[in-house]
C-alpha positions in Angstrom: 129.6 99.2 92.4 127.7 98.9 89.1 129.5 99.3 85.8 128.6 101.9 83.2 127.0 99.2 81.0 124.3 97.6 83.2 122.3 94.7 81.9 118.5 95.1 81.9 116.3 93.0 84.1 113.7 93.1 81.4 113.3 89.7 79.7 112.3 90.1 76.1 109.4 88.0 74.8 110.3 85.1 72.6 110.0 85.0 68.8 106.3 85.3 67.7 105.0 86.0 71.2 104.3 89.1 73.3 104.2 89.7 77.0 102.4 92.3 79.1 105.4 94.7 79.1 105.3 94.7 75.3 101.7 95.9 75.5 102.4 98.6 78.1 105.4 99.9 76.1 103.2 99.8 73.0 100.7 102.0 74.8 103.4 104.5 75.7 104.6 104.6 72.1 101.0 105.2 70.9 100.5 108.1 73.4 103.9 109.7 72.5 103.0 109.4 68.8 99.6 111.0 69.4 101.3 113.9 71.2 103.8 114.4 68.4 101.0 114.3 65.8 99.0 116.9 67.9 101.9 119.3 68.2 102.7 118.9 64.5 99.2 120.0 63.7 99.2 122.8 66.1 102.5 124.1 64.7 101.3 123.9 61.1 97.9 125.6 61.5 98.1 129.4 61.3 96.3 130.7 64.4 95.3 128.2 66.9 91.9 126.7 66.3 91.0 123.8 68.5 88.2 122.8 66.2 90.7 122.7 63.3 92.6 119.8 64.9 92.1 116.6 63.0 91.5 114.2 65.9 90.9 111.2 63.6 94.3 111.7 62.1 95.9 111.8 65.6 94.1 108.6 66.6 95.2 106.9 63.4 98.8 107.9 64.0 98.6 106.6 67.6 97.1 103.3 66.6 99.6 102.7 63.8 102.5 103.5 66.0 101.3 101.2 68.8 100.7 98.4 66.3 104.0 98.9 64.6 105.8 98.6 68.0 103.9 95.4 68.8 104.7 94.1 65.3 108.4 94.8 65.7 108.4 93.0 69.1 106.5 90.1 67.6 109.2 89.4 65.1 112.1 90.1 67.4 113.9 87.2 69.1 115.0 87.2 72.8 118.4 88.4 71.9 117.0 91.5 70.2 117.4 90.4 66.5 114.6 91.1 64.1 113.7 87.9 62.3 116.7 86.4 64.1 119.1 88.0 61.7 119.2 91.8 62.0 
């Protein structure tokens, strides 16, 4: 029987390196950020106007979120500490 706190089988990439799972998870973060930006715009625009959606802003949010995730993983050690200290 497995305990409530189960260790992950995912091996984190080492300090200043990335693996393929980091890129896949970065893509997921980018897609989720794009969806959040889209829905934020839809909720803030009075009356839905598909042409009024700022697609460049959504793309910018997605790219920045994905790059931020990869940047965080790049400076995180294998034990999950950012810059080895935090």
